[in-house]
Structures are given as C-alpha cells and as structure tokens.
C-alpha distance (Angstrom), angle and dihedral (degrees) to the residues before:
residue distance angle dihedral
M1 . . .
D2 3.75 . .
L3 3.87 115.8 .
Y4 3.82 90.3 -130.8
L5 3.80 91.3 57.9
M6 3.76 92.3 46.5
S7 3.83 90.9 53.7
E8 3.83 92.4 48.9
M9 3.80 96.7 48.7
P10 3.80 97.3 77.9
A11 3.82 92.2 52.2
F12 3.75 90.6 46.7
S13 3.84 94.9 49.6
T14 3.79 90.8 45.2
T15 3.73 91.0 53.6
V16 3.71 92.9 48.8
V17 3.80 91.5 50.3
I18 3.78 90.4 51.1
L19 3.77 93.3 49.4
I20 3.79 92.2 49.3
L21 3.86 91.0 51.0
M22 3.81 90.9 47.5
S23 3.84 90.3 52.5
I24 3.78 91.6 50.2
Y25 3.73 96.2 48.1
G26 3.84 98.6 42.6
G27 3.78 104.7 -92.6
G28 3.79 100.6 -49.0
A29 3.79 98.4 -51.0
A30 3.82 117.4 123.3
P31 3.80 110.8 -95.8
W32 3.78 94.0 -126.3
E33 3.85 92.7 54.6
R34 3.73 88.8 76.0
D35 3.80 88.4 62.5
R36 3.84 95.5 48.7
V37 3.81 112.8 123.8
G38 3.81 109.6 -133.6
T39 3.82 103.5 178.4
L40 3.77 137.8 20.5
P41 3.83 127.6 -160.7
G42 3.76 110.6 -95.6
Q43 3.78 93.3 22.6
P44 3.80 126.8 108.4
A45 3.78 109.7 -84.9
A46 3.81 94.9 -146.9
G47 3.78 119.4 78.7
E48 3.80 129.7 4.6
L49 3.76 127.4 -57.0
P50 3.87 114.7 -97.7
F51 3.86 89.5 -112.9
S52 3.74 137.0 37.6
H53 3.76 120.8 -115.2
F54 3.78 136.6 164.5
S55 3.74 135.1 -157.6
G56 3.76 132.4 -173.3
Y57 3.73 147.3 98.8
V58 3.79 131.9 -63.8
E59 3.82 111.4 -146.8
L60 3.81 116.2 -135.8
P61 3.82 114.3 -161.6
A62 3.83 120.0 -135.3
A63 3.74 116.1 -104.7
G64 3.77 111.3 -82.2
T65 3.86 95.9 6.1
M66 3.73 136.3 77.7
M67 3.79 93.8 -136.2
P68 3.85 113.3 110.4
A69 3.83 109.3 -109.4
R70 3.78 102.7 171.9
H71 3.76 138.8 24.2
I72 3.76 122.0 -151.3
F73 3.83 116.7 -160.8
Y74 3.80 117.3 -132.7
Y75 3.76 135.2 -174.4
F76 3.82 116.7 -167.2
V77 3.78 125.0 -173.6
E78 3.85 117.8 -169.7
N79 3.73 120.1 -125.0
D80 3.76 111.2 -103.8
N81 3.81 97.2 173.4
S82 3.74 105.3 125.0
S83 3.84 92.1 -162.2
Q84 3.84 89.2 72.2
P85 3.84 117.6 79.3
A86 3.76 110.2 -109.3
A87 3.84 92.4 -123.3
E88 3.84 94.6 53.1
P89 3.80 109.2 41.8
P90 3.79 113.9 157.5
L91 3.77 118.9 -108.9
V92 3.80 121.6 -155.9
I93 3.87 120.3 -169.9
W94 3.72 111.9 -167.3
F95 3.75 125.9 176.5
G96 3.75 118.7 -179.4
S97 3.71 130.6 138.6
G98 3.78 142.4 118.4
Q99 3.70 139.5 -170.0
F100 3.77 111.1 -37.6
C101 3.81 89.6 -3.8
S102 3.78 130.0 116.3
P103 3.78 120.3 -147.6
I104 3.75 91.1 -151.2
G105 3.86 100.0 56.9
Y106 3.77 129.4 57.9
G107 3.81 95.4 -19.9
G108 3.75 92.4 52.7
M109 3.82 92.0 55.5
L110 3.85 91.6 50.6
E111 3.80 101.6 41.8
V112 3.77 103.4 38.8
C-alpha cells in the first residue's frame, strides 16, 4: 500500500465517524435542544422565557427489539432557585395521570 494512502486513512476514518455521529445527533446540536420550549401562551413573544424548560417524548423500546413501542411524555423545568448549590439541585420525577387526565394541570398543583 502506498505510504500516502496510509497517512490519509486515519483522517478519512475520523471524518467518517464524525459525520455519522452528527447525523445521529441532529447535525451537531444537543439532542435536548430540540425539546426546549421557547414560548408559552400568555407570555411575551419577544425574548426568552425567564426559565428553561423542555417538553417531549421518551421512546421506550419493546421487549427484545430495538423498535420503539411506547412513548412517555415528559415536561422538565430547570431549577432556578439560587439558594440551592448548583451541584446539588433537587430533582423530582412525578408520574400521575389517568384517562382524560393531565398530570400537569389541577392534579399537579394538589399533589406536588
């Protein structure tokens, strides 16, 4: 094999790996940025919201396969309480809903 080709192969393979990873993760943007909520009804349209929050679906694969079988909705609000140390913010995971019932609305205000 030519020495020139051998010297070019690592750069080529690195480029291919980077392109594959970029295609998997949406072109270099962080995957969670696709779920960032930018506006809310009743809030000013210009500028960003005073807190960061995300909303989307988590895919759960079916048992024994890699095909997504279920989607669980999530809504995440970052902790903006300055009294908590940045390294130790509390995290609450709450699932609660039923038929025709939203876990975010009235039930969320009573149970959390």
